Structure formats: C-alpha cells, structure tokens
C-alpha positions as CSV (number, residue, x, y, z in Angstrom):
1,X,24.2,-25.2,70.7
2,X,25.8,-25.0,67.4
3,X,23.6,-24.0,64.4
4,X,23.8,-26.2,61.6
5,X,22.1,-24.8,58.8
6,X,21.6,-27.7,56.7
7,X,20.4,-30.0,59.3
8,X,18.0,-28.0,60.4
9,X,16.6,-27.2,57.0
10,X,16.4,-30.9,56.2
11,X,15.0,-31.6,59.7
12,X,12.2,-28.8,58.9
13,X,11.4,-30.7,55.7
14,X,11.4,-34.3,57.0
15,X,9.4,-33.6,60.3
16,X,6.0,-33.0,58.6
17,X,6.7,-36.2,56.5
18,X,7.6,-38.4,59.3
19,X,4.4,-36.9,61.3
20,X,2.3,-37.7,58.4
21,X,3.9,-41.4,58.2
22,X,3.1,-41.8,61.9
23,X,-1.0,-40.7,61.0
24,X,-0.8,-43.4,58.2
25,X,0.6,-46.0,60.2
26,X,-1.9,-45.4,63.1
27,X,-5.0,-45.3,60.8
28,X,-4.0,-47.8,58.5
29,X,-3.2,-50.3,61.3
30,X,-6.3,-52.0,61.3
31,X,-6.1,-53.0,57.6
32,X,-2.7,-53.9,57.5
33,X,0.9,-53.8,59.3
34,X,1.2,-51.2,61.7
35,X,-1.2,-49.9,64.4
36,X,-0.9,-47.8,67.8
37,X,2.4,-48.8,69.0
38,X,4.2,-48.4,65.7
39,X,2.6,-45.1,65.2
40,X,3.7,-44.0,68.6
41,X,7.2,-44.7,68.1
42,X,7.5,-43.0,64.8
43,X,5.9,-40.1,66.2
44,X,8.0,-40.0,69.4
45,X,11.2,-40.5,67.0
46,X,10.2,-37.1,65.1
47,X,9.9,-35.3,68.6
48,X,13.2,-36.7,69.5
49,X,14.9,-35.4,66.3
50,X,13.5,-32.1,66.7
51,X,14.8,-32.3,70.2
52,X,18.1,-33.3,68.9
53,X,18.4,-30.5,66.3
54,X,16.7,-27.6,67.7
55,X,17.4,-28.1,71.3
56,X,15.8,-29.7,74.2
57,X,14.5,-26.7,75.6
58,X,12.5,-25.8,72.4
59,X,11.2,-29.6,72.4
60,X,10.1,-29.0,75.9
61,X,8.1,-26.0,75.0
62,X,6.3,-27.5,72.6
63,X,5.8,-30.6,74.8
64,X,5.8,-29.7,78.5
65,X,5.8,-32.4,81.1
66,X,2.3,-31.7,82.2
67,X,0.9,-32.2,78.6
68,X,2.9,-35.6,78.3
69,X,1.2,-36.8,81.6
70,X,-2.3,-35.6,80.4
71,X,-1.6,-37.4,77.1
72,X,-0.6,-40.8,78.8
73,X,-3.5,-40.6,81.1
74,X,-6.0,-39.8,78.3
75,X,-4.4,-42.8,76.0
76,X,-4.8,-45.3,78.6
77,X,-8.4,-44.1,79.4
78,X,-9.2,-44.3,75.9
79,X,-8.0,-47.9,75.8
80,X,-9.7,-48.8,78.9
81,X,-13.0,-47.0,78.2
82,X,-13.5,-48.8,75.0
83,X,-13.3,-52.0,77.1
84,X,-15.9,-50.8,79.8
85,X,-18.1,-49.5,77.0
86,X,-18.2,-53.1,75.9
87,X,-19.1,-54.3,79.3
88,X,-21.8,-51.8,79.8
89,X,-23.4,-52.7,76.4
90,X,-23.6,-56.4,77.3
91,X,-20.4,-57.8,75.8
92,X,-16.8,-58.8,77.3
93,X,-14.0,-56.6,77.8
94,X,-12.9,-55.2,74.7
95,X,-15.5,-57.1,72.7
96,X,-15.7,-54.6,69.8
97,X,-18.8,-56.1,68.3
98,X,-21.3,-54.8,70.6
99,X,-20.3,-51.1,69.9
100,X,-22.6,-50.9,67.0
101,X,-25.9,-52.9,67.8
102,X,-26.9,-53.1,64.0
103,X,-23.6,-54.0,62.4
104,X,-21.0,-55.9,64.4
105,X,-18.4,-55.6,61.6
106,X,-18.6,-51.5,61.9
107,X,-18.4,-51.9,65.7
108,X,-15.3,-54.3,65.1
109,X,-13.6,-51.3,63.2
110,X,-14.6,-48.7,65.5
111,X,-13.2,-50.4,68.5
112,X,-10.1,-51.4,66.9
113,X,-9.7,-47.8,65.7
114,X,-10.1,-46.4,69.2
115,X,-7.9,-48.7,71.1
116,X,-5.1,-48.5,68.7
117,X,-5.5,-44.5,68.9
118,X,-5.1,-44.8,72.7
119,X,-2.0,-47.1,72.3
120,X,-0.5,-44.6,70.0
121,X,-1.1,-41.7,71.9
122,X,0.2,-43.5,75.1
123,X,3.5,-44.8,73.6
124,X,4.3,-41.6,72.1
125,X,3.9,-39.7,75.2
126,X,5.8,-42.3,77.3
127,X,8.6,-42.3,74.9
128,X,9.0,-38.7,74.7
129,X,8.7,-38.6,78.5
130,X,11.5,-41.1,78.7
131,X,13.7,-39.0,76.2
132,X,13.1,-36.1,78.1
133,X,14.1,-37.7,81.3
134,X,17.4,-39.2,80.3
135,X,18.3,-36.2,78.1
136,X,18.0,-33.6,81.1
137,X,20.1,-35.7,83.2
138,X,23.0,-35.4,80.7
139,X,22.8,-31.9,80.9
C-alpha cells in the first residue's frame, strides 16, 4: 500500500471529528433529526475511511470480527431488552412511559435513548462487517 502523507494527516485530523459528529447525532436524535441509524452509518463511514487510508489489516486489528459480532448482538439485545422491560413493568412492548413510574416523560426519554443506542451500535457493527466481507474478497 502506498503511503500518501497528506491523505494520512488529513484523515487523522478528520476521524475524531467524524466520530464526535456521530456521537452528536446519536444523542441529539431524540430532540431533532438524527438518531441511531444515522449515527451508526456515520461511525461506520469513519471506520471505513480509516480502513481505506491506513489499510484493511490495521482496521481489522481495531475491529476484529469477534468484537463486531458481539457488538451486533449487544445492540439487538439492548433494543429488545428495553421492550421486554416495558412488558415486565406492565406496559406494551417498547412502551417507554412505564420505564419511570414517577415521570412517564422521563421514561420516554430514557427508552428512546436506549433504543436508539442499540440501533446505532447494531448499524455501525453490521456496516463495518459488510465492508470487511466485501473488502477481503477483493484482496
């Protein structure tokens, strides 16, 4: 792989901002546009940029397939777990209002935050996994 110094320096400067923007979109999603899906895509795009500039092998060292499988499972379990907790507390599946017995509005915010976090983790891990699967075939 060729070493393009300018590309590597610019990527090192942009990656923290890309990941920070993904966090902003993730945690601002329940108050405005954005949310878990969009944040997961932005985060995965940052990892894919890293893989394209610094090499696929280096990216797979940061995100090994075992970690990605765990993240996919954890995100789905977080999403489903919020729904099951709602059922156990006497509400419907994904009824966030029952998550806080004293203030249903706070329960709504907590439920949306947790569900969107599960979606974001799953989307990012799945997109990175798909990229690695296609990129490995090209080698």
